N, C-alpha and C positions, 0 to 999 in steps of 0.2 A: 678415420680416413679424411684428410683435409684436401680440399680442392683449391683451385686458383682464386676462388671468390672468398676464401677463408671460411666457407661453410663446410660442415661435416655432413655427409649424406649416408644413409643406409637404405639400401635398396631392398622382413617378417612381416518362428516367423511371427513377425511382430505386427501389432496393430497400432495405427496412428490414433493418438488421442485428439479428438476434435474439440477445440476450445470454444466453439460457437455457442451462443445462448448462455454464456457464463458458466459452462460446464467445467468443473475442476476435479482432479483426483482427490478423493477424501482421505486416502492414506498415502503416506510418504514412504519412499524407499528408506531402508535402514541397513547398516552394515556393522557387524560386531567383530572386532579383532580380539581373539582369545589368546592370552599369554598366561604363563604359570603364575605371574604375580598380579595380574589385573585383567580387566576387560575394557577395551576402548570402544566407544560408539562413534562411528563415522557418519557424516551427513552428506547426502547426495548433492553434488555441486554442478557437475557438467557431465554430459554423455550423449551418446547416439546409439539407438537400438537398430538403426538402419532399416526402418520399416517402410520408408517411402519408395517411390519408383526411381528416384535419382538422388544423387548426393545433395545434402542440405548445405547450400552455400552460405547460409547464415551462420554455420558452425565451422565450415572447412573451406580452405583454399584447395581446389582440385589439382593443384600442381605446386612445385616449390616456388615461393615468392620471387626468387631470383631467376626463375625460368626452368631450371632442371636439365639444361642441355650439357652433356658431358662430351666435349669434343674428343678428348683423349681416349675415351672408352666407347665412343660411337653409339651412344644411347641417349634417349630423351624421355623424361617422364611427362606424359600428356593426359589431359582429362578424358580423352576418348578410350583410355584403357581402364576406366572405372565404370562399374555397373552395380546396381542393387536389385536383389530378388529374394523374396521369401524371408526377409528379415536379416539378410547378410549383405555386406558390401564385398564386392569381388575386385581385387586389385590385380590387374593382369600384366603380363609381359609376353611379347611376341617377337619373332624374327621379322625384320623389316626388309633389309637388303636393297634399299633404293634411296634416291635423293628426295628430299622434301623441303618445302619452304619453311623457314624459321624466322620469327620476328628478329629484326636487326639488333634490338637492344639485348637479346639473349646471347649474341655471338661475341666471344672474346677474340677480337681481331688479332691481338698479339699472339695468343695461344694458337690460333689457326695458322698463322705464319710459321711459328716454331714447329708445328706438326706437319707443315706442308699440306694443309687441307684447303681445297678449293671451295671458297664460299661465294663464288660469283652469283650475283642476283639473290643473295641470302638463301641459296639452296645448298643443302648439306646432305651427304650420303650418311645413312645411319644403319647400323647392324640390328639395333633393337629399339622397340618402344616399351616403356615401362610405366609405373604408376606411383602416385603418392597422394595422401591426405595430410594436410597441414592445418592444425587448428587456428582459427582466427583469434580466439582468446588465449591468454597466457596464464600460467599458474605458478605459484610459489608455495611449496609444501603441499602435502596431501597423500592420498592413496590412489595410485593409478593402476587400472587394470584393463586388460584386453583379452577377450576370449576368441581364439582363432584356430584355423587349420592352416599350417604352413605346407607348401607343396614339396613333393619329392622331385629330384632331378639335379644332376650335377650342374653347379654354377648358379642355381637359383638362390637369391639372397633376400629373404623377407625380414622385416624388422618392426619393432615397436619401441619408440624412443622419445626423448625430450631434448629440445635444443634451446639454449639461452639467448636472451635478447642482446647480450654482448657479443654474439657471434663466436664465442669460445667455450662456454660451459655446455656440457652434454652429459646426459644420462641414457645409457643404452640398456633398457630393461630386457630386451630380447633381440638377438640377431641369430638367425639360423642359416644353415646351408643345406640345400636339398639332398646332398650326398651324405650328410652326417645325420643319420636317422635318430640317434639318441642324444644329440648334443645341442646345447644352447650356449651362446656367447653373451656374456655380460661385461659391461665396461663403463668407464667414466672418462671425461676429458676436461681438464682444467688448465688455465694458463699458468705460466711460471713453474711448471712441473709439480704443481700441488697434487697431481694424480699419481705421484711416486710415493711408495711406502716402503718401510724397512721390512725385509724378510726375517726369518728366524735366526740368521747369522749376521744381521745388521746391514746387509747390502740394500741399496735403493733399487726397487723394482717397480715397473709400470703396473699399476693396479688393473685387474681384469683378467679374463681368460675364458677358456672353454670348460663347460661343466657337463658331465655325462650323467644321464638318468638311466635307471635300470631298464625302463620300458621305452619304446620308441615314442618320440613326440612328433616327428614328421608324419603328415597325413592323419594325425589324430587331433581331436578337439582338446585344447589345452588353455588354461588361464595363466597368462603371464602378468606379473604385477610387481609393484614396488611401493614401499612406504618411504617417503622423503620428508624428514623432519629436520629441524635445525641441528647441524653437525651429525646427522645420522641418515643413512640410506641402506635399506634392506630389500633384497630381491627375493622373489618367490616364483616357483613353478608349481602350478596346481596347489598353491597354499603351503608348499614345503619350502622352508627357508634355504636358500642356496648360497647366499653371500651377503656381506655387510661391509660398508665403507664408513669410517668415522671421519667425516669431513662435510663441507657444505659448498654451496654454489651461490654466486653473488647476485644473480638476476632471475626474474620470472622466466618460465620456459613455455614454448609451444609443444603441443603433443603431436606426434607424427607416426603414421603407419605407412609403410611403403614396400614395394617389391622392385628389386633391381636385379641386374644380371652381372655377376662377378666376371672379371676378365683375367686371363692368364697374365702373370707378371704384375698384377695389381693387388691391392689389399683384398683379402678374403678369396684369393684364388684357390682352386682352379676355376676356370670358366666352364661353360657348357661343353659337352661332347655330342657325338652323333646320336646318343641314346636319350638325351634330354628332350622331353616332350614340350613342344610349344603349340598353342599358347599356354602359358602357365597361369595358375589361379591361386592367389593368396586370399583366403576367405576369412573375413572378420565378422563375428557375431555381434559384438558390441565393444565400445570403448566407454569407460566410466571414470570419473574423477570424484573423489570423496574428500571432505574436509572434516577436521575435528571440531571446528567452531560451529555451534548451532546457528549463529547469525549468517553463515555461508550457505545454509540449506536452501535448495531450490526444488521445485516440482519437476518430476519427469514429464517430458512432453510426449512420450510414447509409452505404450504398454508392452511388456515383454510377453510374447507367446512362446511357451516352452515346447520344444520338439521332443515329444515323449518317446520317439523311436531311437533316441540316442542312449538307450539302456538306462533311462532314468536321469533326472537332473542331479541326483546325488549318487554317483557311481560307487560301487563297492570296492573296485580295484583302485588303489591309490598310487600317486606318484611317489617314487622312492629315489633318493639321490644315490648314485653309484660311487662317485669319487668326490672327495672333499679336498679342495686346494687350500692349504693352510693360510696362504697369503690373503685370500678373500673369504675364508670361512672361519671366522673367530668363534669357536664353540661357545665361549662364555656369553657372547652377545646373542647368539642364535638359539641356544637351547631353551630359552623362555618362550619362543614362538610356537603356537599350537595350530592356528588356522583362523579362517574367516567364515562367518555365516551371514548371508544377505537375505533380507526380506524384500523381494522384488514384486512390485505391483503388476498384476496381469489384468486388472480391471479396477474400477473405482473402489471395490470393497474386497478384493481377493489378493492374497499374497501367495507367491511360490517361495519356498525356502531353498536357497542355493548354498551349498557347502563348498568351500575352497580350502581344502586341507585334508589331513589323513585321519581325523578323529570322527567319532560318532556323534550324531546330533539328535536331540529330542526336543519337541516343541509342545507346549501345553498352554491352554487359555484359562484365565482365572477371573472371577468377579467377586470382590469382597472376600477373598481368601478361600473361595470354593471353586474347584476345578470344573470347567465347562467343556466336556469332551466333544460336543456337537460342532464346534467351530474348527477343529483340526482333523484333516483327513490324510492318511498315509497309504500309498499304493506301492506295492513291490512288483518289480518286473523280473520274470524268471525265464530261463531256458531249461526245460526239464525241471530238475530239482535245484538247479543253480540260480541263486539270486544275482541278477545282473546289476540291479540298482533300485532306487526307490524315489518316489516323489512325495513331498509333503506340501499340502496346500492349506491355507487359512482363509476361511470364508467368513467375512465380517458383516455381511449385508444386514442381518438382524441383531447384531451385537450391540450391547449397551455401550455408551460412550466411555464408561470407566473400565472397559475390559483391559486386562493385563496379559501380555504374552510373555512367557518364560522360555528362554532359549538356553538349553543345556548342551554343552559341548565339552567332551572329555571331563565330565564331572563338575564343570564350572558353569554357573547359571547367570544369565543376564536378564534383566526385567525391562519390558518396553510397553509403553502405553501408546498405541497407534493413533489415537484420536486427540492426544494432547499436543 
């Protein structure tokens, strides 16, 4: 969706690590991507666990850099619609229905004239206030992930996406609509129609589309992610591969999460109806960016505190793709993908194991070839006789520096030395 400014917009509890007195986390986050032909280790590069009381403006712009005012759709993304609580950032949208003062530089005077909008004294009538986080840093290649709950309600439009420095390249990892409970929209945008690909009968088609999952994703906690490598882009929903694009993008990109309100007769219509509940709340647990290069590794500035009431950090019920669109689902490229396992620090010496995929995981600790069972703890969560999920923690407080962790996923094992 392109606006007059040539920008594309999409409207989709943790502890703070105090660094005083030289305190540093002794263990680093690690992420392993399991494929049938290999295991890739990713290194933590950027992220936000949203553990503070307000948005960290050393990481994020709390609005679109160009202002975020959409005259034609009568809405404005403002910092006041952002809040943080209990390790989640809340991106809000609400009905406004009144005039408000807007900085003059944000107002496209020509567009206001064309739309016959009164902008006297820089005061504009708005139907909605919405929200956005736009990363200050830019990134070229990596694994990008966001764990979130998208709200239900007709016309609500949350997203997680990347936008290029050239104002043209775009990767839409997730766009949802509140009225489409099982659907996620993925897309790309490139100049010179490089986002067109040939379908099975040789016709040029615009790459992207709606993907349907067997289980609802709206109002559920879901991990949306994408692996962007040279000439390769793969999308995942809860670790399940849902699409692949064989192409590339020319510039580094900002990471964006936002909540907007779709409007009738505009992209991603329909808009809200009388049953849509406002204020709406798009909840984001974390955003993380990982790199393959060890030299890009950085420390987490926050510790993740896992909510054990969410049926375990490793749920038994897995995401399943219901429909596969041939244009964006090349089976040959995606059948090798198995899933992701993250080691997430929850203190200076404790990991929680996070699985993003449909496989089973086992973790063990070893010293000089001898298994050390005391460092790994697994807890199952049940309702009656039904296992809802489980949590695996690794406590390394008294572990020797040469301890080895072995992460086995779908029968394939990765080795990791946390103190190296």
